[in-house]
N, C-alpha and C positions, 0 to 999 in steps of 0.2 A: 396709532396704526389703524387703518381701516380696511376691511377685507370683504369683498362681495363674493358670496358663494352661490352659484347656479346648481340646479339639480338637488336641492336639499332634501328631497324625500328619497333619494337613492341611497345605495350602500354606503359609498364614499361620502355624499353630501350629508347624510344623517349622522355619519361618524364625526364629520367636521364640526357640525353643530353641537354634538354632545361634548367634543373636546373644547371647543371655544366657549361653550357655556361655563367652563371652569378657569377662563383666562380673562378676568375682568379688565385686564389692561388692554385688551384687544376689542375695538368696536367693530361689530360685523353685522352684516345683512345677509341673511340666507332666504333665497327666493326658489320656490318650486315652478313648475310649469305653468299653474294658475296664476302665479303673481308676475311671471315674466316669461314670455314666449321668445327664446333666444333666435328664433328664426325671424322674428319681427325686427328689423333694423331700427326703425324709428324708436321703438319700445326700448330696446337696448340702449340706445343713444341717450333716451330721457333719463333712464334710471342711473346710468353711469355719470351723467352729468349733475344729477341731483346729489347723489351718494358721493361722488369724489373719492373712489377707492385708491388706496395705494397699490392693492393687488386685487386681482380677480382670479378666483379658482374655479374653473369650469369643470364641474362633477356632472352635468346634463349630458346625456347621450341616448341615442337609439341603440339597444343592446340585444334586440331580438334577431340573433344571428340567421335563423333559419327564415324567418319572416322577411328579412332583408331582401331575400333572393326575389321576392314578388313586390315588395314596397321600396323599390330603389329610390324613388323620388323622395319618399318621407325619410329614408335613411340619409340621403345626401343632404336633405335640408337641415336635419338635426345635427348630424355628424361632421358636416362640412360648412354649411352657410352659417350656422348659428356660431360656432367657434370663430369663424372669419369676422362676424359682426362684433363679437365680445372683443376680439383683439384689435380691431379698428379703434373701437370705443376706449380701450385701455390706452392706446397709443395717444390718443388725443388728450386725455387728461394725465399723461405722464406715469400710468401705472404699469405694473408687471403683470403678465397674464400667465397662469400656470394652467396647463391643459392636459387632461387624462387621456392617453391613447392606449394601444392594446398589441399584444403579440401578433394579432391576426393580420398586421402590416407584413408579415413574413410568410414565405412559402411553407415554412416548417419542415423543411427537408435537409437542413444543415445536420452535420453529424455532432457538432459541439455546441457549446453556448453562443447564442447570438448577442453580438455587441452592437452599439448604437449605429456604428457606420456600415453594418452590413447591408448588402443590396435588399431592397424591399420588393415584395412581389405577392401582393395580396391574392387570395385564392377564391374570393367571393365579394359580394356586393357589400356586405358589412366591413370588412377588412379594407376595401377599397375606399369606402366612405370615410373611414377613420384616418386612412392615410391622406386623403385630400384634405381632411380638417387640419392634420399636422402641418401639411404645406401652407394652407390658408393662413394659420396663425403664426408661422415663421416670416411670412412676407408681409403681413399686416401690422405686426408689433415687433420692434427689434429686442425689447426687454420681455423675452419669452422663455418659459420653461415647458418642455413637453415631456410628461413622464408616461412611459409605456410600462404597463403592468399586465397581470394575467391571473386567472382563475380566482376571481375575486369572491370572497365570501364574508359575512358577518352575521349578526344576530337578526337583522331585518331584511326585508326583500326576498327575492327569489335567488337561491344559489344552490350549489351542490350539496353542501352539508344539510341544509333543510330538506332537500328533496330525499337524500338517503335517509334521513330520519323519519320523514313521512312515510315512505316505502316500507321501511322496516315494521312500522305498525301493523301492516296487513299482509306482509309476505314473508315466507321462511326462507326463501331463497332468491338471490339477485344475481343477475350478470353485469359485469362492469368492464368497461374497455380497458385493457391493459397494455395497448401499444400507442398511446399517446402520453407524452412526457412534459411536465411544467413545473412551475413553482406556485403552489397554492398561496394566496395572498390575503391576509386579513385586513378588511377595509379600515380598521381602526389604526392599523400601522401605516396605511398609506395616508390617512388623515395626519398622523403625527409627522410623518416625512414632509408632506406639503407645507405644513406650518412651520417646521423647522427651516425649510428652504425660504420661505418667506422671511422669517425672522432674521436669517443670515444676510439676505439681500437688504433688508430695511436697516440693519445696523451698519450698513455701509461697507460690508466686507465684499471682496472681489467676487463676482459671480460670473461664470462662463456660461452664456446663453445657449440654448439649444435643447437637443434631445437627451433624456436619461432614462435608464431602465431601473426598476425597483420592482422586485417580486419576492415571494417566499422561498425558504430553505428549510429543508433539503429538497431537492428536485424529487418529484414523484409521478407515478403513472395514476391515472383516476382509480384503477384498482387498489394502489398502494394507499390513496388518499381516503378511499372508502373503508378499507381495512382499519385505518388509524381512527377514522370517526367512530366505527362500531365499537372498537376497543375502548375509545374515551367514554362513549355513551354508556356503556355497560360498567365501566369503573365508576362513574358519577351517578350511576341509577337512574339514567335517563331511560335505558332499555334494561329489560331484565333477562333477555337472551338476544345474542347477536345472530342476523340472518346468515345463511350459509352463501358464501360469495364464489362466483364463478369468473374466471378471467376469460375475456372474449377480445377478439381482433377487432378493430374499427370496420372492417368488411361485414361484420355480423350485426352491426347497429348502423344502418345507413341513413343519413340526414340529408335534407335538401342542399345545406351548406357544407362544403368541406373543412374539416378540422385540422389544424396543424398537428402533424405527428410529433413535432418538437417545438415546445413553447418555452425552452429553458433561456431565461434572460440573464446575461452576465450583469451583475449589479456593481463592478468595481469602481465604475466612473463615479457614480452617485456617493459612494463611500470615500473616494479620494477628495472629491470637491466640497462635499457638505458634512462628511463624517457621519452618514446615515448607514447604519447597518441593515441587511437584508432582514425581511419579516420572517420570524420563526412561527409557521402555522400551527405547529405542535402546541405552542404555548396557548394559542388562541382556543384550542380545543378543550382546555382545562375549564372554560367558560361554557361548556356545551349544553348546561342546563338552560341557558338563556336563549338556545335556538329552537326550542320546542314551539 
């Protein structure tokens, strides 16, 4: 089996590389932005034609949610056009494409969990670009899996866990938003889920193409997540003392881009089709020494 991975320096991309390095039976090519600009259609076609992958996992993305409000063209180029070019190339060589999307395609105002067929209504440029990327992938390659996830974190890159630990080094008190809810998702678990899906498909088992949700459990607010982070950090002696946390509303922390109040993704579809369990983010925090 041959897998092409884009965005290899990102959180999910680096987690995929780490996982696949332990799986010698899989031939993989992991490329970063320097090796492959996914917005360059000719470059994408050339690399895919040369490597002839069975599957392409697109972990490349523009993720600067606030900056996207001003860099709309750049966000669209990376989150919409790039996935389209990868999907078209995958279709030409008979490969499957697995594309990572986001909770930001939803308005975030639903009372319960979001399922895959709920109406989409992005509230900002980032979410809109990711939605258009989903649509472009779906129409460009019949053999597609779109995985929506949320609140991604791991030992590398920029994420909430690392930000909280950094701030705790210099502040005794922190204010954290408590009225936005979602499922923190460990990037290593996303990587495991993606590879499991590829293996399922390549083993000839029936696959239902389309959109799947995969995120962490249990659901939490950012305040809940921060509390758990500092408890784990103190337990594992990453911090000698936890900062005092204050719960604040979203209105007290204005940002250029609107954040979904509800990012809770229902993951029953991926569990039923691929036997993939939701990520338990509390387990990932047991490795908190590696986040420093």
